[in-house]
C-alpha positions, 0 to 999 in steps of 0.5 A, a space after each residue: 500500500 502506498 501512503 504519503 510519507 507524512 502518514 508514517 511514523 518517522 522510524 519506518 524505513 522508506 526511500 531516503 531513510 538511513 537504516 542500521 541493520 545486522 545480518 546473521 553473517 555480518 556485523 552491523 551496517 548502515 545504508 541509505 535506501 534510494 531509488 535505483 538510479 541513485 544506488 552506489 554500494 560503495 557509498 552505502 546507498 542501496 536501491 529499494 528494488 535490490 534484495 536487501 532494499 526490498 527486505 528493509 523497506 517498511 521495517 522499524 527498529 527491532 523488526 527482522 526479516 528472513 529470506 533465502 540467499 542466492 546460495 540457498 541459505 536462509 539469512 535474517 536481517 534485523 533493523 537496529 535503527 532508522 533515521 528518516 529522510 531529511 524532508 520528513 525531519 522538517 
């Protein structure tokens, strides 16, 4: 469901959010969720259409999601914190 950003709590991951998460396999990492044309993995900007981006979108701190990795192993991602997009902080 698509809703205006102003209708969401500030700590829900959406386009422009800075999300700190951890997985079963890696230490905590912080990324910014962006549209595909703005993605730059080296700069920590991941597309909301990537596997990780689609997994994180809509989650709040304390929530987790599990999905099947490319190698067939199940991976869990847990959201530690979400900073809203700059326009939502105004």
